[in-house]
N, C-alpha and C positions, 0 to 999 in steps of 0.2 A: 219773736221774729224768726228765730232759727227753725221752729216748727213749721212756720209758713213757708220758708224757703225749701225745706225738705219735702213738704207735701207737694209743692209746685214741681220739684224735680221728679217725684214719683209719677205725677200725672203725665209728664213728658217722656217717661221711660218707655222703652219698647223692647220687645222680645228679641234679645241679642244672641241667644244661644241656638235658635232654630236654624235650619239649613238655609233659609232665605237670607240670613244676615250676611253670610259669605258672598252670596250672589249680589246683594246690595252693595257691599264694599267693592267688589270687582267691577260692578257697573259704574260706581262713582269714580273708581280708578281710571276706567276707560274714558269717562266724561272729562276727567282732568287731563288725560293724555291728549284728547282732541283740542284742549285749550293750551297745550304746550307745557303742561306740568307733569313731571314724572314722580309717581308715588311708588317706591320700591315694594316688591312682594314681601320682603322681610317686615316692613312696617304693617302691611295688611295682616300678616300672621301675628304680629305683636298685638295689634288691636283686637283680633279675635281671641287671642290667649287671655288678654286682660278682661275682656267681657265674660269669658267663661269662668275665670277664677273669682270674679267679683259679682257674679250673678246671684240674685236672691229670688225666691219663688213668690210671685204675686198671688195672694190668696184668692182674690176674686175670680181669676180665670186660669189659675194654675200654670202660668207661663213664667219662665225664668227671665228676669230683667236685670239691667245694669243701669246705674245712674248715668244719664247722658253727659252731665257736667263733668263727672270724674273721668268718663271714657274720653271725652273731648280733651280734657287737660292732659291725660296720659298720652294720647295720640300726638298732640302738639309738642309735648315734652320729648317724646321719642324722636319726632321729626327734627326738632332742634338739635338733639344729640347726633343725629345722622348728618347734620349740616345741610338740610334741604333748603333750596332757594325760596324766596318770598312767595312766588306764585304757587308753589307746591303747598306751602304752609296755609295759604288762603284757601286752597281747594280742600285741604284736610279740615279746616275750620267749617267749611260749608258741608262737608261730608257727614259730620256728626252734629246733629241739631241739639241745642241746649236751650236754656231759658233765655228768652229775649232780653237783651240788655246786659247779658253776661258774656264774657269771652270764653271762659273755661274755668273749671274748678270751683272752689268755694273759698272766697277770700284768699286767693293765692295758694290754696292747698287742695289736694285730692287724696282720696283713700284708695289704697291698693292692698287688698285683703285686710290685714290688721295693721298696716303701716300707713301713717299719715305722711305724705310727701309734699314738699314745697315746690311750687312751679319755678 
């Protein structure tokens, strides 16, 4: 079962280290702002930093990718720490796509480099 979950996550991973990822995050931040949700620049930087330090090289196309479930869990965890309101949390949840049916993380945990962190 774990292998199946992991392979699904890899299928949904995307190249998070390329230049376009920053543009993607900033576009989503602007979309959120138009809906009345403020996502701080510090959080965008934290999401970028997490994706860079947790990226692995996908052998098939040689892109650096990050597990979207862990990225989403980290982003929501940081947003909670910052005390962001519910509407901002919802926009962050939409910003980072994960496996359908999962909110974030893996059974209430996510991996940050070599550290297993609880949500």
